[in-house]
C-alpha positions as CSV (number, residue, x, y, z in Angstrom):
1,M,0.6,27.7,45.8
2,A,1.9,24.4,44.6
3,L,1.2,21.4,46.7
4,F,4.5,19.6,45.9
5,Q,7.7,21.5,45.9
6,Q,11.0,20.1,44.7
7,P,13.8,22.7,45.3
8,A,17.3,21.7,44.5
9,T,18.3,21.7,48.2
10,G,15.5,19.3,49.1
11,S,14.0,21.8,51.5
12,R,10.3,22.7,51.6
13,R,8.5,26.0,51.2
14,P,6.0,27.0,53.9
15,G,2.6,25.3,53.2
16,G,4.1,23.0,50.5
17,A,5.0,19.4,50.6
18,S,8.0,17.8,48.9
19,V,7.3,15.7,45.8
20,E,8.4,12.7,47.8
21,D,5.2,13.2,49.9
22,H,2.9,12.5,46.9
23,P,2.7,8.7,47.4
24,R,1.9,9.1,51.1
25,I,-0.8,11.7,50.3
26,A,-2.3,9.5,47.5
27,R,-2.4,6.5,49.8
28,K,-4.1,8.5,52.5
29,I,-6.8,9.9,50.2
30,T,-7.4,6.4,48.7
31,W,-7.9,4.7,52.1
32,V,-10.1,7.5,53.4
33,L,-12.3,7.0,50.3
34,F,-12.1,3.2,50.9
35,L,-13.5,3.6,54.4
36,S,-16.0,6.2,53.4
37,Q,-17.3,4.0,50.6
38,G,-17.6,1.0,52.9
39,L,-19.7,2.9,55.5
40,S,-21.9,4.5,52.8
41,S,-22.4,1.3,50.9
42,A,-23.4,-0.7,54.0
43,G,-26.1,1.9,54.6
44,F,-27.3,2.0,51.0
45,I,-27.5,-1.8,50.7
46,A,-29.2,-2.3,54.1
47,A,-31.9,0.1,53.2
48,F,-32.3,-1.2,49.6
49,T,-32.9,-4.7,51.1
50,V,-36.2,-3.6,52.6
51,N,-37.3,-0.9,50.1
52,A,-39.7,-3.2,48.4
53,L,-41.1,-4.6,51.7
54,V,-41.8,-1.0,52.8
55,A,-43.6,-0.3,49.6
56,V,-45.9,-3.3,50.0
57,D,-46.4,-2.6,53.6
58,L,-47.4,1.0,53.1
59,T,-49.6,0.5,50.1
60,G,-50.9,-3.0,50.6
61,R,-50.1,-3.8,46.9
62,T,-47.3,-6.1,45.8
63,A,-47.4,-4.3,42.4
64,M,-45.8,-1.3,44.1
65,A,-42.7,-3.2,45.1
66,G,-40.6,-1.9,42.3
67,V,-41.5,1.8,42.7
68,P,-38.9,2.6,45.4
69,G,-36.1,1.1,43.5
70,A,-37.1,3.0,40.3
71,L,-37.2,6.4,42.1
72,Y,-33.9,5.6,43.9
73,V,-32.2,4.9,40.6
74,A,-33.8,8.0,39.0
75,G,-32.4,10.1,41.9
76,Q,-29.0,8.4,41.3
77,A,-29.1,9.2,37.6
78,C,-30.1,12.8,38.0
79,G,-27.6,13.3,40.8
80,A,-24.8,12.0,38.7
81,V,-25.4,14.9,36.2
82,V,-25.6,17.5,39.0
83,W,-22.4,16.3,40.7
84,G,-20.6,16.0,37.5
85,L,-21.3,19.6,36.7
86,S,-20.6,20.9,40.3
87,L,-17.7,19.0,41.8
88,E,-15.1,21.1,40.0
89,R,-16.5,24.1,41.8
90,L,-17.3,22.5,45.1
91,G,-14.2,20.4,45.3
92,R,-14.1,16.7,45.8
93,R,-14.2,17.0,49.6
94,G,-17.1,19.5,49.6
95,G,-19.1,17.6,47.0
96,L,-18.8,14.2,48.6
97,A,-19.6,15.5,52.0
98,L,-22.6,17.4,50.7
99,G,-23.9,14.3,49.0
100,Q,-23.6,12.3,52.1
101,V,-25.4,15.0,54.1
102,L,-28.3,14.7,51.6
103,G,-28.2,10.9,52.2
104,V,-28.5,11.5,55.9
105,L,-31.5,13.7,55.3
106,G,-33.1,11.2,53.0
107,S,-32.5,8.4,55.4
108,A,-34.1,10.4,58.2
109,I,-37.1,11.2,56.0
110,A,-37.5,7.5,55.2
111,I,-37.4,6.5,58.8
112,L,-40.1,9.1,59.7
113,A,-42.2,8.1,56.7
114,V,-42.2,4.4,57.7
115,M,-43.2,5.4,61.2
116,D,-46.0,7.8,59.9
117,R,-46.9,5.4,57.1
118,S,-46.5,8.0,54.4
119,F,-45.6,6.4,51.1
120,A,-45.1,9.7,49.3
121,A,-42.6,11.0,51.9
122,F,-40.8,7.6,51.8
123,L,-40.3,7.9,48.1
124,F,-39.0,11.5,48.5
125,G,-36.5,10.3,51.0
126,L,-35.3,7.6,48.6
127,V,-34.8,10.1,45.8
128,L,-32.4,12.0,48.1
129,V,-30.6,8.8,49.1
130,G,-30.2,8.1,45.3
131,V,-28.7,11.5,44.8
132,A,-26.3,10.8,47.7
133,R,-25.4,7.5,46.2
134,S,-24.4,9.1,42.9
135,A,-22.0,11.5,44.8
136,V,-20.5,8.6,46.8
137,D,-19.9,6.6,43.6
138,L,-17.8,9.4,42.2
139,G,-15.4,9.0,45.0
140,R,-13.5,6.3,43.1
141,F,-12.6,8.9,40.5
142,A,-11.3,11.3,43.2
143,A,-8.9,8.5,44.2
144,A,-7.8,8.1,40.5
145,E,-7.0,11.7,40.0
146,V,-4.5,11.8,42.8
147,H,-2.5,9.1,41.1
148,L,-0.4,8.9,38.0
149,P,-2.0,7.0,35.1
150,A,-0.1,3.7,35.9
151,D,-1.7,3.6,39.4
152,R,-5.2,4.9,38.7
153,G,-6.7,1.5,38.0
154,R,-5.5,0.1,41.3
155,A,-6.8,3.2,43.1
156,I,-10.2,2.8,41.6
157,A,-10.3,-0.9,42.4
158,T,-9.3,-0.2,46.1
159,V,-12.2,2.2,46.5
160,V,-14.6,-0.1,44.8
161,L,-13.5,-2.8,47.1
162,G,-14.6,-0.6,50.0
163,S,-18.1,-0.6,48.4
164,T,-18.0,-4.3,48.1
165,V,-17.1,-4.8,51.8
166,G,-20.0,-2.5,52.8
167,A,-22.4,-4.4,50.5
168,V,-21.5,-7.6,52.2
169,F,-21.9,-6.3,55.8
170,G,-24.9,-4.0,55.2
171,P,-27.5,-6.8,54.7
172,L,-26.2,-8.5,57.9
173,L,-27.4,-5.5,59.9
174,V,-30.9,-5.6,58.6
175,G,-32.2,-8.1,61.1
176,P,-30.5,-6.7,64.2
177,T,-31.5,-3.1,63.5
178,G,-35.1,-4.3,62.7
179,R,-35.3,-6.0,66.1
180,L,-33.8,-2.9,67.7
181,A,-36.5,-0.7,66.1
182,A,-39.2,-3.1,67.2
183,T,-37.8,-3.2,70.8
184,A,-37.9,0.7,70.8
185,G,-41.6,0.6,69.9
186,G,-41.2,1.5,66.2
187,P,-41.8,-0.4,63.0
188,E,-39.3,-3.2,62.3
189,L,-38.9,-2.0,58.8
190,A,-37.6,1.4,60.0
191,G,-34.5,-0.1,61.5
192,P,-32.4,-0.7,58.4
193,Y,-32.7,3.0,57.4
194,G,-30.9,3.8,60.7
195,V,-27.9,1.9,59.2
196,G,-27.9,4.3,56.3
197,L,-28.3,7.3,58.5
198,A,-25.4,6.3,60.9
199,G,-23.2,5.1,58.1
200,L,-23.5,8.3,56.1
201,V,-22.9,10.5,59.1
202,L,-19.7,8.7,59.9
203,A,-18.7,8.7,56.2
204,A,-19.3,12.5,55.9
205,L,-17.2,13.2,59.1
206,L,-14.5,11.0,57.7
207,I,-14.5,12.9,54.3
208,V,-14.5,16.3,56.0
209,A,-11.7,15.4,58.4
210,G,-9.6,13.1,56.3
211,L,-9.8,14.0,52.7
212,R,-7.0,16.5,52.8
213,P,-5.4,17.9,50.8
214,E,-8.2,18.5,48.4
215,P,-8.0,15.8,45.7
216,R,-8.9,18.3,43.0
217,D,-5.8,20.4,43.8
218,V,-3.6,17.3,44.0
219,G,-4.8,16.3,40.6
220,R,-4.1,19.8,39.2
221,E,-0.6,19.7,40.7
222,L,0.1,16.3,39.2
223,A,-1.0,17.6,35.8
224,R,1.3,20.6,36.2
225,R,4.3,18.5,37.1
226,Y,3.6,15.6,34.7
227,P,1.9,17.2,31.7
228,E,2.3,13.9,29.7
229,S,-0.2,12.3,32.0
230,V,-3.0,14.7,30.8
231,P,-4.9,13.6,27.7
232,S,-4.1,15.9,24.8
233,Q,-7.5,15.8,23.2
234,T,-9.8,18.8,23.4
235,T,-12.8,18.9,25.7
236,R,-16.0,17.6,24.1
237,S,-19.5,18.5,24.8
238,L,-21.9,16.1,26.4
239,G,-23.8,15.7,23.1
240,E,-20.6,14.7,21.3
241,I,-19.7,12.2,24.0
242,V,-23.1,10.4,24.0
243,R,-22.9,10.0,20.2
244,Q,-19.7,8.0,20.4
245,P,-20.2,4.3,19.4
246,G,-18.3,3.1,22.5
247,V,-20.5,5.3,24.8
248,I,-23.7,4.0,23.1
249,V,-22.6,0.4,23.6
250,A,-21.5,1.0,27.2
251,T,-24.8,2.7,28.0
252,G,-26.8,-0.1,26.5
253,S,-24.9,-2.6,28.4
254,M,-25.4,-0.7,31.7
255,V,-29.2,-0.5,31.0
256,C,-29.4,-4.3,30.5
257,A,-27.3,-5.0,33.5
258,Q,-29.3,-2.8,35.7
259,L,-32.5,-4.4,34.5
260,V,-31.2,-7.9,35.3
261,M,-29.9,-6.7,38.7
262,M,-32.9,-4.6,39.8
263,V,-35.7,-7.1,39.1
264,P,-34.5,-9.9,41.4
265,M,-33.4,-7.3,44.0
266,S,-36.9,-5.8,44.1
267,I,-38.9,-9.0,44.3
268,T,-36.8,-11.4,46.3
269,S,-37.5,-9.9,49.7
270,V,-41.2,-9.7,48.9
271,H,-41.4,-13.4,48.0
272,M,-39.3,-14.3,51.1
273,T,-41.7,-12.4,53.3
274,A,-44.7,-14.1,51.7
275,H,-43.1,-17.4,52.7
276,R,-42.8,-16.1,56.3
277,H,-39.0,-15.7,56.3
278,P,-37.9,-13.1,58.9
279,L,-35.6,-10.1,58.1
280,T,-32.7,-12.1,59.4
281,A,-33.1,-14.7,56.6
């Protein structure tokens, strides 16, 4: 059944929405994704702030500081492939919610691993969190597909802004949650992973309850009503895509950018702790 109906009389069929409802639906979906991204990002960044510290604490070796970040990004990269192949079948709502549930599981494992001082379990939890992050990051494209081409850039920017807001507030919660964990008798470094757990639970509930109608179906309906908005080129295989010069340049740029970003993010907290700065610094 079509999501948007536009009979000559202006009436609606049961279960359908008039075409005039599309802007409202698109705005709703975009802002749900904005809030979900903000909650998820706050948890991801709060946890990432202390990943290196946990590695050093559990192993006693500063050389292990970069291992958590490496496995986190590996989980993110592998997850991106999995979600890319499965979101069409699962739907955007189902795929995003499932990814966030995996993030909740990974955060819980990380908390228990810090408490039990198990480095292997901690790394496994971070891989799951990385897989969750890759699902959450695809939410910006779910916002794009419910808009016509002229508005897709703004929709993506709005959702990315949600991630930015979360990235600003997430680190501010590291100190308070660390103190809370210590007050409860647990390790101080376990606290920030509670931010990820709580944020992802809220984000998953928001996606399940608020991401309606299904963005995939809205996108299909837009393509049916506005066929000129659909690219006319044929579908290409993954091998064909990765051989394109533009893709090669973009991939190389991302590799260099990630290298520049991950190195200081992995070592800064370790150096600050060595100089006796608290988690609130």
